[in-house]
C-alpha positions, 0 to 999 in steps of 0.5 A: 519501551515502545514495542508490541508488547506492553508496557507501551510507555511512549504512548500515553494514550493506552493502558495495558490490562496486564504486563506484556499485553500484545498491542494488536490484542488490546486494539482489537479488544478495545474496538469490541469493547466500543462495538458493544456499546454502540449496540443499542445506540441509534447514532452512526459510528465510524471505527477507525482501526490502524493496526501496528501489524505488521510494521516494523520492528518486526515482533513475533506473535508468540502464539503462532510463532512455533506454528510458522517456524515448523511450517518454514523448516518443513517447506524449506528444509532450513536451507538459507533464505535467497536474496539478490542485490539491486540493480541500483547497488543500493542494498538487498531484495529478499526472494523467499517469504519464510520469516516465521516472525512475520508470519505470525504478526500477519496471523495475529491481524487475521485473527484479530480482523475476524474477531472484530467482524464477529463481534459485529455479528454477534451484536446485531450491527453487521446488517447495518455496517460497512467494513473496509479493509486495505492497506497503505503500502506494500510489503518491506522487501527491500533493504539498504543495509545488509541485514535481509529485509523481512518480507518478500513481495514476489511475484510483484517487483520492489516494496514499500517505498517503491512505485513498482507494483510491490510498493503499491499494490495493496488488498482491497475487501469491502463488505457492505449490507447492500452488497448482494453479490458475495466474493464479487472479485476485481482485478481492475486498479482503484485507489484509496481516493475511491473510498470517500466517494464509495462510502458516500453513496453506499450510506446514501449521503453522496446527494448531500455533498457537492464538489469535486472529489480526487476519487470515483466511487466503486458503488455501482461495480459493488453492486454488480451494475456496472464493470469496474473503471479500469481504463482510467489513469491513475498516479503517484508521485514520490519525489524523495528518497526512501532511505530504508529500501533505496528508492530515488525521486520519481513518479508513476502512471497507470493506465490500462495495461500500460504503466510508465515510471520516470526517476527525476535523477537522470530523466529515464523512463520504464514502460511495462505491460503489467497484464503481460509482465506483472513483475515488471521485468521487461522495460518496453520504453524503447520497443514501444516509445509511442506508448512510452511518450504518451503516457509520459505527456499525460504524467507531466500533464498531471504533475503541472495541474495539480502543482506537484513538487518536482526536485531539483538537480544540483550539479557542478559538472556542466557536462553532467548527464543528469542536467537533461532532466531540467530541460525534459521537465520545462514547464513543470512547477518546481518547488520544495525538495532538491537533491 
């Protein structure tokens, strides 16, 4: 078995303390044991914790399952979970977060992270340890099967595997001894590539490093010495099919309040003002064509500069409308993936 409860026969690197142990508890207890061993050490350490929660298969944390089952019952009176068919014709989107099993998994994660930070305090490591909490992608809220997906990302559109906000907007929390302004909040977008430069600055190691980095340090913002750089352009490139969610190959750019997506199969572009329309419901590409073409040119330039793999169209009918993609993206390096 390779699920959340032991035995974990598919993972030879971990050994359960007892039969039926929940993997999240095991990871947390192992981390706490490591921290206790490091409490009297003078050398720096890195503890990188990749929890399985809340990844599928959705497996409830039994300690909290009844609590959230009752909560869902009280909130929604047992009514059926609403869903909508995706406009692309692929699958369905969950429109309400009422999954007690998923909620129990979130609770398990919350409890575990809390236990780790508590251990840092108890072992006297909190005053010399940086804690960063984030995620790799949005929730699994869209499914290409007839089965209702487990999560809901509203008010954001899309979910895991998509370049709409529901797929790429994730939490980021940073706690560091040098940060003297607690609960500082910013709505400006950053990227996980910023973490490397930020860690170097927080730890005082940036002067020892040389060369270019993809990200930008958030240190001055965290120290309340400057505003976050919300005006810079951020890029995403996903030239694949995400079979679980129905995403089609595409790319996106976000600059300030404007976000543009392009879909490689058709060459279609979508433009959204994510400040006024966080749910990305109104495509403004035709209304504000000047901004759309400006961002499209920036996205094309970035793809060219980075040597990004662009999928090639395959078609037999010379009148196929999607052939326009090849001319629209002339000059962009094409390699690798084929449709």
